[in-house]
C-alpha positions as CSV (number, residue, x, y, z in Angstrom):
1,X,-35.4,-17.1,-24.9
2,X,-34.8,-20.7,-23.8
3,X,-33.2,-22.8,-26.4
4,X,-35.5,-24.6,-28.9
5,X,-34.1,-28.0,-27.9
6,X,-32.8,-27.8,-24.4
7,X,-31.3,-31.1,-23.0
8,X,-33.2,-32.2,-19.9
9,X,-31.5,-34.8,-17.8
10,X,-33.4,-36.8,-15.1
11,X,-31.9,-37.0,-11.6
12,X,-31.0,-40.0,-9.5
13,X,-33.8,-41.0,-7.2
14,X,-33.8,-42.6,-3.8
15,X,-33.7,-41.9,-0.1
16,X,-30.0,-41.5,0.0
17,X,-29.1,-39.0,-2.8
18,X,-25.4,-39.1,-3.7
19,X,-24.9,-35.6,-4.8
20,X,-21.2,-35.9,-5.5
21,X,-21.7,-38.9,-7.8
22,X,-24.5,-37.0,-9.6
23,X,-22.4,-33.9,-10.1
24,X,-19.5,-35.8,-11.5
25,X,-21.6,-36.9,-14.5
26,X,-23.0,-33.4,-15.3
27,X,-22.0,-31.2,-18.2
28,X,-20.0,-28.0,-17.6
29,X,-22.5,-26.2,-19.9
30,X,-24.9,-23.5,-18.5
31,X,-28.4,-24.4,-17.4
32,X,-30.9,-24.7,-14.6
33,X,-31.0,-27.3,-11.9
34,X,-34.0,-28.4,-9.8
35,X,-34.0,-30.1,-6.4
36,X,-36.8,-32.3,-5.2
37,X,-37.8,-33.8,-1.8
38,X,-38.8,-37.4,-1.2
39,X,-42.5,-36.4,-1.6
40,X,-41.6,-35.0,-5.0
41,X,-42.2,-31.4,-3.9
42,X,-39.9,-28.8,-5.5
43,X,-37.3,-27.5,-3.0
44,X,-35.2,-25.1,-5.1
45,X,-34.6,-23.9,-8.6
46,X,-31.2,-22.4,-9.5
47,X,-29.2,-21.2,-12.5
48,X,-25.6,-21.9,-13.3
49,X,-22.9,-20.8,-15.8
50,X,-21.5,-24.4,-15.3
51,X,-23.9,-27.0,-14.0
52,X,-21.1,-29.3,-13.0
53,X,-19.4,-26.8,-10.8
54,X,-22.5,-25.2,-9.3
55,X,-24.2,-28.5,-8.3
56,X,-21.0,-30.0,-7.0
57,X,-20.6,-27.0,-4.7
58,X,-23.6,-28.1,-2.7
59,X,-21.9,-31.4,-1.8
60,X,-18.2,-30.5,-1.5
61,X,-18.0,-27.6,1.0
62,X,-19.5,-26.3,4.2
63,X,-22.9,-24.7,3.7
64,X,-25.0,-22.1,5.7
65,X,-27.7,-23.6,8.0
66,X,-30.6,-23.0,5.7
67,X,-28.8,-24.4,2.6
68,X,-27.6,-27.4,4.5
69,X,-31.1,-28.2,5.7
70,X,-32.4,-27.9,2.1
71,X,-29.6,-30.2,0.8
72,X,-30.4,-32.8,3.5
73,X,-33.9,-33.1,2.0
74,X,-32.9,-33.7,-1.6
75,X,-34.2,-37.0,-3.0
76,X,-33.5,-36.3,-6.6
77,X,-32.4,-33.6,-9.0
78,X,-33.2,-32.6,-12.6
79,X,-31.2,-30.3,-14.8
80,X,-32.0,-28.5,-18.1
81,X,-29.1,-27.5,-20.3
82,X,-29.4,-24.2,-22.1
83,X,-27.2,-22.6,-24.8
84,X,-26.3,-19.5,-22.9
85,X,-26.3,-18.1,-19.3
86,X,-29.0,-15.6,-20.5
87,X,-31.3,-18.5,-21.4
88,X,-30.6,-20.1,-18.0
89,X,-31.6,-16.8,-16.3
90,X,-34.9,-16.6,-18.2
91,X,-35.7,-20.3,-17.6
92,X,-34.9,-20.0,-13.9
93,X,-37.3,-17.0,-13.6
94,X,-40.1,-18.8,-15.4
95,X,-39.8,-21.9,-13.2
96,X,-39.7,-19.9,-10.0
97,X,-42.8,-17.9,-10.9
98,X,-44.8,-20.9,-12.1
99,X,-43.7,-23.5,-9.5
100,X,-42.9,-21.3,-6.4
101,X,-40.2,-23.6,-4.9
102,X,-40.0,-23.7,-1.1
103,X,-36.5,-22.4,-0.6
104,X,-36.3,-19.7,-3.3
105,X,-36.5,-16.0,-2.7
106,X,-39.8,-15.0,-4.4
107,X,-40.5,-11.6,-5.9
108,X,-44.0,-10.8,-4.9
109,X,-45.7,-8.0,-6.8
110,X,-49.3,-8.5,-7.6
111,X,-49.6,-5.1,-9.3
112,X,-49.1,-4.8,-13.1
113,X,-46.5,-2.3,-14.2
114,X,-47.5,1.0,-15.8
115,X,-46.3,1.6,-19.3
116,X,-46.4,4.3,-22.0
117,X,-47.9,2.9,-25.2
118,X,-47.5,4.2,-28.7
119,X,-50.2,2.5,-30.8
120,X,-49.6,1.0,-34.2
121,X,-52.2,2.5,-36.5
122,X,-52.6,5.1,-39.2
123,X,-52.6,7.9,-36.7
124,X,-50.8,6.5,-33.6
125,X,-51.8,7.8,-30.2
126,X,-49.7,8.0,-27.1
127,X,-51.3,6.8,-23.8
128,X,-51.0,5.3,-20.4
129,X,-51.3,1.5,-20.2
130,X,-51.5,-1.0,-17.4
131,X,-52.4,-4.7,-17.8
132,X,-51.9,-7.3,-20.6
133,X,-50.1,-5.8,-23.5
134,X,-52.7,-6.9,-26.1
135,X,-53.0,-3.6,-27.9
136,X,-50.8,-3.5,-31.0
137,X,-48.0,-0.9,-30.6
138,X,-44.8,-0.2,-28.8
139,X,-44.6,-0.3,-25.0
140,X,-42.1,1.9,-23.2
141,X,-41.3,1.1,-19.5
142,X,-42.1,-0.2,-17.1
143,X,-42.3,2.9,-14.9
144,X,-42.1,2.8,-11.1
145,X,-45.3,4.6,-10.6
146,X,-48.4,6.0,-12.3
147,X,-47.2,9.5,-11.5
148,X,-44.0,8.9,-13.5
149,X,-46.1,7.8,-16.5
150,X,-48.3,10.9,-16.2
151,X,-45.3,13.2,-16.1
152,X,-43.8,11.5,-19.2
153,X,-47.1,11.8,-21.1
154,X,-47.4,15.5,-20.2
155,X,-43.8,16.0,-21.4
156,X,-44.4,14.1,-24.7
157,X,-47.5,16.1,-25.5
158,X,-45.8,19.4,-24.9
159,X,-42.8,18.5,-27.1
160,X,-44.2,16.2,-29.9
161,X,-47.9,17.1,-29.9
162,X,-49.2,13.6,-30.5
163,X,-52.8,12.7,-30.0
164,X,-53.9,11.1,-26.8
165,X,-57.7,10.7,-27.4
166,X,-59.5,7.4,-27.7
167,X,-60.3,6.2,-31.3
168,X,-64.0,6.7,-30.8
169,X,-63.4,10.4,-30.1
170,X,-60.7,10.7,-32.8
171,X,-63.0,9.4,-35.6
172,X,-65.9,11.7,-34.7
173,X,-64.2,15.1,-34.4
174,X,-65.3,17.9,-36.7
175,X,-63.1,20.6,-35.3
176,X,-59.9,20.7,-33.2
177,X,-60.3,20.0,-29.4
178,X,-58.9,22.0,-26.5
179,X,-55.6,20.1,-26.6
180,X,-54.8,21.6,-30.0
181,X,-55.8,25.0,-28.8
182,X,-53.3,24.9,-25.9
183,X,-50.5,23.5,-28.1
184,X,-50.5,19.9,-27.0
185,X,-51.8,18.2,-30.1
186,X,-51.3,18.7,-33.8
187,X,-55.0,17.9,-34.6
188,X,-54.6,15.0,-37.0
189,X,-58.4,14.3,-36.4
190,X,-59.3,17.2,-38.7
191,X,-56.4,17.1,-41.1
192,X,-54.3,19.9,-39.7
193,X,-51.1,17.8,-40.1
194,X,-50.0,15.7,-43.0
195,X,-49.6,11.9,-42.5
196,X,-46.0,12.0,-43.4
197,X,-45.1,14.7,-40.9
198,X,-47.1,13.0,-38.2
199,X,-45.4,9.7,-38.8
200,X,-42.0,11.4,-38.6
201,X,-43.0,12.9,-35.3
202,X,-44.0,9.5,-34.0
203,X,-40.6,8.2,-35.0
204,X,-38.9,11.0,-33.1
205,X,-41.0,10.4,-30.0
206,X,-40.0,6.7,-30.1
207,X,-36.3,7.8,-30.2
208,X,-36.9,10.0,-27.2
209,X,-38.6,7.3,-25.2
210,X,-35.9,4.9,-26.1
211,X,-33.4,7.1,-24.4
212,X,-31.8,8.3,-27.7
213,X,-32.3,12.0,-27.1
214,X,-28.7,12.8,-28.2
215,X,-29.3,11.1,-31.6
216,X,-32.6,12.9,-31.8
217,X,-31.2,16.4,-31.2
218,X,-28.4,15.8,-33.7
219,X,-30.9,14.8,-36.3
220,X,-33.2,17.7,-35.6
221,X,-30.2,20.2,-35.7
222,X,-29.3,18.9,-39.2
223,X,-32.9,19.2,-40.3
224,X,-33.1,22.7,-38.9
225,X,-29.9,23.7,-40.8
226,X,-31.3,22.3,-44.0
227,X,-34.6,24.2,-43.6
228,X,-32.6,27.4,-43.2
229,X,-30.6,26.7,-46.3
230,X,-33.8,26.3,-48.4
231,X,-35.2,29.5,-46.7
232,X,-38.0,27.6,-45.0
233,X,-37.6,29.7,-41.9
234,X,-41.0,28.7,-40.4
235,X,-40.0,25.0,-40.3
236,X,-36.5,25.9,-39.1
237,X,-38.0,27.9,-36.2
238,X,-40.2,24.9,-35.3
239,X,-37.2,22.6,-35.3
240,X,-35.2,25.1,-33.3
241,X,-37.9,25.3,-30.6
242,X,-38.1,21.5,-30.5
243,X,-34.3,21.1,-30.1
244,X,-34.3,23.8,-27.4
245,X,-37.1,22.0,-25.4
246,X,-35.2,18.7,-25.5
247,X,-31.9,20.3,-24.5
248,X,-33.5,22.2,-21.6
249,X,-34.8,19.0,-20.3
250,X,-31.4,17.3,-20.7
251,X,-29.6,20.1,-18.9
252,X,-32.0,20.1,-16.0
253,X,-32.1,16.3,-15.4
254,X,-28.8,14.8,-16.6
255,X,-26.8,12.8,-14.1
256,X,-23.0,13.5,-14.1
257,X,-23.5,15.7,-17.2
258,X,-24.5,12.9,-19.6
259,X,-27.8,11.1,-20.4
260,X,-28.2,8.4,-17.9
261,X,-30.0,5.1,-18.4
262,X,-29.7,3.9,-14.9
263,X,-31.4,1.9,-12.1
264,X,-30.2,2.3,-8.4
265,X,-31.2,-0.6,-6.1
266,X,-30.8,-1.1,-2.3
267,X,-32.1,-3.8,0.1
268,X,-33.1,-3.4,3.7
269,X,-33.8,-6.3,6.0
270,X,-35.2,-6.9,9.4
271,X,-35.4,-10.5,10.4
272,X,-37.1,-12.4,7.6
273,X,-38.7,-9.2,6.2
274,X,-37.0,-7.6,3.2
275,X,-37.6,-4.5,1.1
276,X,-35.8,-3.8,-2.3
277,X,-36.2,-0.2,-3.4
278,X,-35.7,0.8,-7.0
279,X,-34.9,4.3,-8.3
280,X,-35.1,4.7,-12.1
281,X,-33.5,7.1,-14.5
282,X,-34.2,7.0,-18.2
283,X,-32.5,9.3,-20.6
284,X,-31.4,11.4,-17.5
285,X,-35.0,11.8,-16.2
286,X,-35.7,10.7,-12.7
287,X,-38.8,8.5,-12.9
288,X,-39.1,8.0,-9.2
289,X,-39.0,5.0,-6.9
290,X,-40.8,1.7,-6.3
291,X,-40.7,-0.6,-3.3
292,X,-40.7,-4.4,-3.5
293,X,-41.1,-6.9,-0.6
294,X,-39.7,-10.3,-1.7
295,X,-40.7,-13.4,0.3
296,X,-37.6,-14.8,2.1
297,X,-36.9,-17.9,4.2
298,X,-35.6,-16.2,7.3
299,X,-31.9,-17.0,6.7
300,X,-31.4,-15.4,3.3
301,X,-28.7,-12.8,3.4
302,X,-29.3,-9.3,2.0
303,X,-26.9,-10.2,-0.8
304,X,-28.9,-13.3,-1.7
305,X,-32.2,-11.4,-1.6
306,X,-30.9,-8.6,-3.9
307,X,-29.3,-11.1,-6.3
308,X,-32.6,-13.0,-6.6
309,X,-34.4,-9.7,-7.2
310,X,-32.1,-8.6,-9.9
311,X,-32.4,-12.0,-11.7
312,X,-36.1,-12.2,-11.5
313,X,-37.0,-8.6,-12.2
314,X,-34.7,-8.0,-15.2
315,X,-35.6,-11.4,-16.7
316,X,-39.0,-9.8,-17.4
317,X,-38.2,-6.1,-17.7
318,X,-35.7,-4.6,-20.1
319,X,-32.6,-3.7,-18.1
320,X,-31.0,-0.3,-18.3
321,X,-27.4,0.2,-19.4
322,X,-26.2,0.6,-15.8
323,X,-27.5,-1.0,-12.6
324,X,-26.0,0.3,-9.3
325,X,-26.4,-1.9,-6.3
326,X,-25.7,-1.1,-2.6
327,X,-23.8,-4.4,-2.2
328,X,-22.3,-7.1,-4.2
329,X,-24.4,-10.1,-5.2
330,X,-23.7,-13.8,-5.9
331,X,-22.8,-14.6,-9.5
332,X,-22.8,-10.9,-10.4
333,X,-20.6,-11.5,-13.6
334,X,-22.9,-14.2,-14.8
335,X,-26.1,-12.1,-14.3
336,X,-24.4,-9.1,-16.0
337,X,-23.5,-11.2,-19.0
338,X,-27.0,-12.8,-19.2
339,X,-28.7,-9.4,-19.0
340,X,-26.4,-8.0,-21.7
341,X,-27.2,-10.9,-24.0
342,X,-31.0,-10.6,-23.5
343,X,-30.8,-6.8,-24.0
344,X,-28.6,-7.0,-27.1
345,X,-26.2,-4.4,-25.6
346,X,-23.8,-4.1,-22.7
347,X,-25.3,-3.9,-19.2
348,X,-23.1,-3.0,-16.3
349,X,-23.8,-3.9,-12.7
350,X,-21.8,-1.7,-10.3
351,X,-21.4,-1.9,-6.6
352,X,-18.8,0.8,-6.0
353,X,-19.7,4.3,-7.2
354,X,-18.7,7.9,-6.4
355,X,-20.1,11.3,-6.8
356,X,-23.7,11.9,-7.6
357,X,-24.4,8.2,-8.0
358,X,-23.1,7.5,-4.5
359,X,-25.6,10.2,-3.3
360,X,-28.5,8.5,-5.1
361,X,-27.4,5.2,-3.6
362,X,-27.5,6.6,-0.1
363,X,-30.9,8.1,-0.8
364,X,-32.2,4.7,-2.0
365,X,-30.7,2.9,1.0
366,X,-32.5,5.3,3.4
367,X,-35.8,5.1,1.6
368,X,-35.6,1.3,1.6
369,X,-35.2,1.4,5.4
370,X,-38.2,3.7,5.7
371,X,-40.4,1.6,3.3
372,X,-39.6,-1.5,5.3
373,X,-40.5,0.2,8.6
374,X,-43.8,1.3,7.0
375,X,-44.6,-2.2,5.8
376,X,-43.8,-3.7,9.1
377,X,-46.1,-1.3,10.8
378,X,-49.1,-1.7,8.5
379,X,-52.3,-2.9,10.1
380,X,-52.8,-5.9,7.8
381,X,-49.3,-7.2,8.3
382,X,-49.6,-6.5,12.1
383,X,-52.8,-8.6,12.4
384,X,-51.2,-11.5,10.4
385,X,-48.2,-11.5,12.8
386,X,-50.6,-11.3,15.8
387,X,-52.5,-14.3,14.5
388,X,-49.2,-16.2,14.1
389,X,-48.3,-15.3,17.7
390,X,-51.6,-16.8,18.8
391,X,-50.9,-20.1,17.0
392,X,-47.3,-20.2,18.2
393,X,-48.2,-19.8,21.9
394,X,-51.3,-22.0,21.6
395,X,-53.8,-19.3,22.7
396,X,-57.5,-19.8,22.1
397,X,-58.1,-16.3,21.0
398,X,-56.2,-13.5,19.3
399,X,-54.3,-11.6,22.1
400,X,-56.0,-8.2,22.6
401,X,-53.2,-6.7,24.7
402,X,-49.5,-7.6,24.8
403,X,-47.2,-5.8,27.2
404,X,-43.4,-5.9,27.2
405,X,-41.0,-4.8,30.0
406,X,-37.3,-3.9,29.4
407,X,-34.6,-2.4,31.6
408,X,-32.1,0.2,30.5
409,X,-29.1,1.7,32.4
410,X,-25.4,2.6,32.0
411,X,-23.4,0.6,34.5
412,X,-26.2,0.9,37.0
413,X,-26.7,4.7,36.5
414,X,-30.2,6.2,36.0
415,X,-32.0,2.8,35.7
416,X,-35.3,3.0,33.8
417,X,-37.9,0.3,33.1
418,X,-40.2,0.6,30.2
419,X,-43.6,-0.9,29.6
420,X,-45.0,-0.8,26.0
421,X,-48.5,-1.9,25.0
422,X,-49.5,-3.5,21.7
423,X,-52.9,-4.8,20.4
424,X,-53.6,-6.7,17.3
425,X,-53.3,-3.5,15.2
426,X,-50.0,-2.4,16.6
427,X,-48.6,-0.1,19.3
428,X,-50.9,1.7,21.7
429,X,-48.5,4.5,22.5
430,X,-50.9,6.4,24.8
431,X,-50.6,3.6,27.3
432,X,-46.8,3.3,27.4
433,X,-45.3,3.7,30.8
434,X,-41.8,4.3,32.2
435,X,-40.6,3.5,35.8
436,X,-37.6,5.2,37.4
437,X,-36.0,2.5,39.5
438,X,-34.8,3.5,42.9
439,X,-33.5,1.7,46.0
440,X,-31.7,-1.2,44.4
441,X,-28.1,-2.3,43.9
442,X,-26.8,-0.5,40.8
443,X,-26.8,-3.0,37.9
444,X,-29.2,-5.5,39.5
445,X,-31.5,-6.2,36.5
446,X,-33.5,-8.8,38.4
447,X,-34.4,-6.4,41.2
448,X,-35.1,-3.6,38.7
449,X,-37.5,-6.0,36.8
450,X,-39.2,-7.1,40.0
451,X,-39.8,-3.4,41.1
452,X,-41.2,-2.4,37.8
453,X,-43.5,-5.4,37.5
454,X,-44.6,-5.0,41.1
455,X,-45.6,-1.3,40.6
456,X,-47.4,-2.1,37.4
457,X,-49.5,-5.0,38.6
458,X,-50.1,-3.7,42.1
459,X,-51.7,-0.7,40.6
460,X,-53.8,-3.0,38.4
461,X,-55.0,-5.0,41.4
462,X,-55.8,-1.8,43.3
463,X,-57.7,-0.3,40.4
464,X,-59.8,-3.5,40.1
465,X,-60.6,-3.5,43.8
466,X,-61.6,0.2,43.6
467,X,-63.9,-0.6,40.7
468,X,-65.5,-3.5,42.5
469,X,-65.9,-1.4,45.7
470,X,-67.6,1.4,43.7
471,X,-65.0,4.1,44.8
472,X,-65.9,7.5,43.4
473,X,-63.6,9.0,40.8
474,X,-62.7,12.6,40.8
475,X,-63.9,12.9,37.2
476,X,-64.2,11.1,33.9
477,X,-60.5,11.3,33.2
478,X,-59.6,9.8,36.6
479,X,-62.1,7.0,36.1
480,X,-60.8,6.3,32.6
481,X,-57.2,6.2,33.9
482,X,-58.2,3.8,36.7
483,X,-60.0,1.5,34.2
484,X,-57.0,1.4,32.0
485,X,-54.7,0.6,34.9
486,X,-57.0,-2.3,35.8
487,X,-56.7,-4.0,32.4
488,X,-54.4,-7.0,32.4
489,X,-52.4,-8.1,29.4
490,X,-53.1,-11.4,27.7
491,X,-49.4,-11.9,27.0
492,X,-46.6,-10.4,29.1
493,X,-43.2,-10.4,27.3
494,X,-40.1,-10.1,29.5
495,X,-36.9,-9.1,27.7
496,X,-34.5,-11.5,29.4
497,X,-33.8,-15.1,30.3
498,X,-35.0,-17.4,33.1
499,X,-34.0,-15.1,35.9
500,X,-36.2,-12.2,34.6
501,X,-39.1,-14.6,33.9
502,X,-38.8,-15.9,37.5
503,X,-39.2,-12.4,38.8
504,X,-42.4,-11.9,36.8
505,X,-43.8,-15.2,38.0
506,X,-43.1,-14.3,41.6
507,X,-44.7,-10.8,41.3
508,X,-47.9,-12.1,39.8
509,X,-48.1,-15.0,42.3
510,X,-47.6,-12.6,45.3
511,X,-50.4,-10.3,44.0
512,X,-52.7,-13.1,43.1
513,X,-52.8,-12.1,39.4
514,X,-53.9,-14.9,37.1
515,X,-54.8,-15.3,33.4
516,X,-51.6,-13.6,32.1
517,X,-49.2,-15.7,29.9
518,X,-45.6,-14.9,30.7
519,X,-43.1,-15.3,27.9
520,X,-39.4,-14.6,28.2
521,X,-37.5,-13.4,25.2
522,X,-33.9,-14.6,25.5
523,X,-31.3,-13.6,22.9
524,X,-29.3,-16.2,21.0
525,X,-25.6,-16.8,21.5
526,X,-24.6,-14.4,18.7
527,X,-27.4,-11.9,19.7
528,X,-28.6,-12.1,16.1
529,X,-32.2,-11.2,15.3
530,X,-34.1,-14.4,14.6
531,X,-32.1,-16.6,17.0
532,X,-34.2,-15.7,20.1
533,X,-35.5,-18.4,22.4
534,X,-39.0,-18.0,23.9
535,X,-39.3,-19.3,27.5
536,X,-42.8,-20.4,28.3
537,X,-44.3,-20.8,31.9
538,X,-44.4,-24.6,31.6
539,X,-40.7,-24.8,31.1
540,X,-40.8,-25.3,27.3
541,X,-38.4,-23.4,25.0
542,X,-39.5,-22.3,21.5
543,X,-37.0,-21.6,18.7
544,X,-39.3,-20.2,16.0
545,X,-36.6,-18.9,13.7
546,X,-36.4,-15.6,11.8
547,X,-39.0,-16.6,9.2
548,X,-41.7,-17.0,11.9
549,X,-44.3,-14.1,11.7
550,X,-45.1,-14.8,15.4
551,X,-41.5,-14.2,16.4
552,X,-41.4,-11.1,14.2
553,X,-44.3,-9.8,16.3
554,X,-42.4,-10.5,19.5
555,X,-39.3,-8.8,18.0
556,X,-41.3,-5.7,17.1
557,X,-42.7,-5.4,20.6
558,X,-39.4,-6.2,22.3
559,X,-37.5,-3.7,20.1
560,X,-40.1,-1.0,20.9
561,X,-39.7,-1.6,24.6
562,X,-35.9,-1.4,24.2
563,X,-36.2,1.9,22.3
564,X,-38.6,3.3,24.9
565,X,-36.4,2.3,27.8
566,X,-33.3,3.7,26.3
567,X,-35.0,7.0,25.5
568,X,-36.2,7.3,29.1
569,X,-32.8,6.3,30.5
570,X,-31.0,8.9,28.3
571,X,-33.4,11.6,29.4
572,X,-33.0,10.7,33.1
573,X,-29.2,10.6,32.7
574,X,-29.2,13.9,30.9
575,X,-31.1,15.6,33.7
576,X,-28.7,14.2,36.2
577,X,-25.7,15.4,34.4
578,X,-27.1,18.8,33.2
579,X,-24.6,18.8,30.4
580,X,-24.7,18.8,26.6
581,X,-25.8,15.6,24.8
582,X,-22.7,16.0,22.8
583,X,-20.6,14.8,25.8
584,X,-22.1,11.3,25.3
585,X,-20.6,11.0,21.8
586,X,-17.1,9.5,21.6
587,X,-14.6,11.8,20.0
588,X,-16.4,15.1,20.9
589,X,-14.3,17.2,23.3
590,X,-14.8,20.7,24.6
591,X,-13.4,22.4,21.4
592,X,-15.4,20.4,18.9
593,X,-18.5,20.8,21.0
594,X,-18.0,24.5,21.0
595,X,-17.4,24.6,17.3
596,X,-20.6,22.6,16.6
597,X,-22.8,24.8,18.8
598,X,-21.3,28.0,17.5
599,X,-21.7,26.9,13.8
600,X,-25.4,25.8,14.2
601,X,-26.4,28.3,16.9
602,X,-27.2,25.7,19.5
603,X,-28.3,22.1,19.9
604,X,-31.6,22.6,18.1
605,X,-29.9,23.8,14.9
606,X,-27.4,20.9,15.1
607,X,-30.2,18.3,15.4
608,X,-32.0,19.7,12.3
609,X,-28.7,19.5,10.2
610,X,-27.8,16.6,7.9
611,X,-24.7,14.5,8.0
612,X,-23.0,16.4,5.1
613,X,-23.6,19.8,6.7
614,X,-22.3,18.5,10.1
615,X,-19.1,17.3,8.3
616,X,-18.4,20.8,7.1
617,X,-17.7,22.0,10.7
618,X,-14.0,22.5,11.5
619,X,-12.6,19.3,13.1
620,X,-15.5,17.1,12.2
621,X,-14.9,14.3,9.6
622,X,-17.5,12.2,7.8
623,X,-17.4,9.3,10.3
624,X,-17.7,11.5,13.3
625,X,-20.6,13.4,11.6
626,X,-22.4,10.1,11.2
627,X,-21.9,9.3,14.9
628,X,-23.2,12.8,15.9
629,X,-26.3,12.5,13.7
630,X,-27.0,8.9,14.9
631,X,-26.7,9.9,18.6
632,X,-28.8,13.0,18.3
633,X,-31.6,11.1,16.5
634,X,-31.5,7.9,18.6
635,X,-30.2,5.7,15.8
636,X,-28.4,2.4,16.3
637,X,-25.2,2.9,14.3
638,X,-24.6,-0.9,14.1
639,X,-27.8,-1.2,12.1
640,X,-27.0,1.7,9.8
641,X,-28.4,5.1,9.3
642,X,-32.0,5.2,7.9
């Protein structure tokens, strides 16, 4: 909790904020600082183990672009001193949630977490709970999914036989229900279990849900031995069966041979979109995964996003004993200390693990990539980005058809142009087209783009003329194909700079095509996603930045065109070479190729194998296995395996 009497210090106000002077007078104590703009809007909330050092760092060293922009807008600052870093962590989270500062990473999760509740009454019941925790009792969780809660409840009823019925049902029973008959309830409703024994079972269930199953089995073993000594063999057999059930569960689901209280976290990012995936283990039981999609500002690094998530999530939810991250985060030691103080026990944050934990980390990393891809492809998100594109380009209506052209070749060999089609709901894959480029100087991207565009729009013009002239189609399918060919895009994206855009303008002018907005997508100097420049027909250049949903739409279409072009180019090149795909992978010679094909019985078997299995082949190490897997599945190794 935040201290009862935190010291709040007002900041210096004025147009020219002297950050160095302000920092010199600050205390080295832990606390929270707030940055305000000239219009008194809140820019940022941060925590610090030492307010003096942390605030001074904004004004005494070079800063990333986004942070420098934020600092340039500071008109005043406030700080709140807390007694411990843990209090600073809690206060920071409270302020971020209530005030939603402009530059903070915000954890957006509108769904309430599911819990297991053990009610506080004469005959406690165990049940699923979601929403405000107003019901008296103990709440265990949160769990990553409703399924995890259901599985836990099923397990608890089998082992401890606690009631799960509503109070209205419990008070009006005259005979045991079906749950008692199948051995899942001890029937306290009709007095088949004594209050003392039931209360003891409730205490044992609490120990199990708290992750203290080792203590519980030791206690039950002692009780079993005592029952045997007093010749109460029926009670001893019951306790024996209970210990056996718990130990079977432990042996089946332990991690590294010991009861694990563990969370595994990984972050995936694409432009300004981020996904944090959480895999939970409690008492060695895998409770499943949950995906979170924090709001970022476009220039936040993956480390910053993950650090903000850990701070905000565990400020509200009880942390496990061990948190495994796929990368290091800023102020890891301070967060670790703060979580330990709030939990009342040691909490470890690890970024370097081996063995089974490394396997779980790899699993979480891949699932984060897939969850992010799914989120980016959702219809709701797609329409929001399409609307942002309309606003960015100044269109009167939402673009109903966006086409993008890209060129792919290897030093001029097997040149292929791609055309992908998107509408407001996403890709229209049935209307994708590829063009094999012939008769040009190898490597001439301008000529390749000109040829592809000329073929695409000449066909559109001809299809329109045929439609106006009433030419007869050879059937419904032919007429449908001609109609699609005659449809013009609202926006034509060209992957390239001014030269490629000039080719598009020339083609459309020669063919008399109007009403199509041409937009060039030029990569930034560092070729980093989010740095693209959009070239408009009137000569303007737009630099939307990675946080722009409109640019994210453009990136999605451009990346799909790039993928489609590369796939076509590789297929064409493969036909020309009539050799194994393995020849394209650096480090694969005749002997290794023969070993791989012999081991898996052909290329099909190799493609269906995982990285670990490929690495078992003679002469193939882990790094080479990753390259083989990436190449066979069309994965960009620079962006990481999914």
